[in-house]
C-alpha atoms as one frame of an Amber mdcrd trajectory, in Angstrom:
protein
  22.282 -73.866  26.699  19.697 -72.690  29.186  18.501 -69.113  29.563  19.615
 -67.471  32.837  16.725 -66.945  35.234  16.343 -64.111  37.708  13.998 -63.696
  40.662  12.978 -61.560  43.581  10.737 -62.041  46.587   9.380 -58.899  48.184
   6.876 -57.798  50.809   4.383 -55.467  49.114   2.238 -54.749  52.157  -0.531
 -57.136  51.071   1.867 -60.045  51.555   4.979 -61.528  50.007   5.188 -61.911
  46.227   7.660 -63.801  44.104   8.668 -62.839  40.567  10.658 -65.011  38.161
  11.871 -63.898  34.759  14.358 -64.457  31.992  15.980 -62.115  29.508  12.902
 -62.733  27.351  10.440 -61.487  29.996   8.355 -62.515  32.985   7.871 -66.243
  33.554   5.949 -66.534  36.817   4.654 -64.500  39.716   2.991 -65.500  42.930
   0.063 -63.637  44.387   0.645 -62.178  47.880   1.463 -64.883  50.423   1.658
 -64.717  54.235   5.407 -65.471  54.313   8.584 -65.181  52.300   8.871 -68.980
  52.351   5.371 -69.442  50.914   6.053 -66.921  48.126   9.283 -68.752  47.334
   7.436 -72.084  47.353   4.842 -70.668  44.925   7.571 -69.905  42.394   8.131
 -73.677  42.490  11.144 -75.490  41.215  11.252 -73.017  38.324  13.351 -70.672
  40.481  16.042 -73.276  41.244  19.327 -71.942  39.927  17.889 -68.475  39.350
  19.907 -65.488  40.530  18.581 -62.895  42.985  17.854 -59.702  41.001  15.866
 -57.170  43.049  16.809 -54.180  40.881  15.602 -55.864  37.691  12.070 -56.209
  39.073  11.897 -53.056  41.227   9.420 -51.276  38.929   7.118 -54.308  38.770
   7.248 -54.754  42.553   6.139 -51.124  42.952   3.321 -51.535  40.436   2.119
 -54.705  42.210   2.224 -52.827  45.528   0.080 -50.101  43.924  -2.326 -52.656
  42.401  -2.828 -54.450  45.722  -3.448 -51.111  47.442  -6.537 -50.809  45.213
  -5.331 -48.630  42.355  -5.445 -49.344  38.632  -2.051 -50.223  37.175  -0.848
 -51.013  33.653   1.114 -54.233  33.195   2.718 -53.969  29.767   5.755 -56.030
  30.746   7.439 -58.389  28.307   6.301 -61.953  28.962   8.275 -65.134  28.395
   5.540 -67.581  27.458   7.907 -70.033  25.810   6.611 -72.865  28.024   2.988
 -72.344  26.961   1.073 -73.991  24.146  -0.068 -71.841  21.211  -3.688 -72.157
  22.438  -2.757 -71.032  25.954  -0.954 -67.994  24.536  -4.027 -67.053  22.479
  -6.342 -67.413  25.490  -4.026 -65.355  27.704  -3.737 -62.678  25.005  -7.548
 -62.361  24.962  -7.703 -62.248  28.782  -5.282 -59.305  28.716  -7.877 -57.373
  26.680 -10.404 -57.376  29.540 -10.376 -53.889  31.080  -9.561 -53.318  34.733
 -12.633 -53.685  36.912 -14.630 -55.527  34.242 -15.323 -59.188  33.567 -15.936
 -61.363  30.523 -17.098 -64.957  30.249 -15.201 -68.062  29.255 -17.579 -68.180
  26.274 -16.577 -64.620  25.323 -12.934 -65.653  25.091 -13.880 -68.761  23.102
 -15.862 -66.577  20.697 -12.915 -64.156  20.361 -10.863 -67.170  19.265 -13.555
 -68.186  16.738 -13.958 -71.410  18.717 -17.365 -70.965  20.409 -17.420 -74.532
  21.768 -14.020 -74.150  23.486 -15.225 -72.707  26.809 -13.900 -75.651  28.836
 -10.529 -75.526  27.045 -10.388 -71.778  27.742 -10.916 -72.499  31.442  -8.141
 -75.094  31.414  -5.746 -72.662  29.709  -6.587 -69.932  32.238  -5.978 -72.409
  35.052  -2.380 -72.762  33.865  -1.700 -69.018  33.812   1.696 -68.496  35.478
   1.260 -64.713  35.693  -1.909 -63.922  37.668  -2.864 -60.223  37.675  -0.385
 -59.593  34.812  -2.602 -61.855  32.703  -5.899 -61.071  34.465  -7.564 -64.482
  34.343  -9.498 -63.538  37.498 -11.633 -61.299  35.257 -13.082 -64.333  33.472
 -16.342 -65.656  34.921 -19.125 -67.974  33.798 -21.799 -66.848  31.349 -24.379
 -66.751  34.168 -22.213 -64.443  36.305 -20.771 -67.028  38.704 -17.079 -66.933
  39.562 -16.048 -70.153  37.889 -12.677 -71.670  38.696  -9.459 -70.054  39.799
  -6.123 -71.711  40.518  -5.793 -69.830  43.832  -9.371 -70.599  44.844 -12.673
 -68.716  44.684 -11.944 -66.488  47.692  -8.840 -65.058  46.016 -10.721 -64.528
  42.741 -13.540 -62.761  44.607 -10.971 -60.618  46.464  -9.269 -59.515  43.216
 -12.584 -58.675  41.559 -13.732 -56.722  44.636 -10.390 -54.910  44.803 -10.795
 -53.726  41.218 -14.501 -52.918  41.600 -13.928 -50.810  44.720 -11.175 -48.904
  42.952 -13.479 -48.071  40.038 -16.378 -47.138  42.344 -14.361 -45.169  44.855
């Protein structure tokens, strides 16, 4: 028996976002997209058969709107990470510890896991993060201060880091 899925797509001012969840918690979100169709596409086939549930996600939509307007927001939502490997869950848990407006290195996360040689594996796990911003993988950079990879591309990573930095400095 499959778990019922619920979703919403909403314009938050910075673009259209998609949110997918189950009774266990959040499964996937899309970063702001230029159109409703693109946000829906970013949820991928995971949203097929899901029911439209705008009221369920109303609070999260508002917090994402606030975040993308440049204000610090807490994301303590329940997450459904049942599709992730145990290593991915551990990496994502460590990424959630990075404070708003700050960065840490891939090596830092590897060290937190007592696996100092696992920097590349950390990067691969972060690249599979289905909940960007909620799990702030954009806050992870290389040891020499370069951006490193990001599933949405370096411009989006730079934008998110600048958004948080300007909020802390302003």
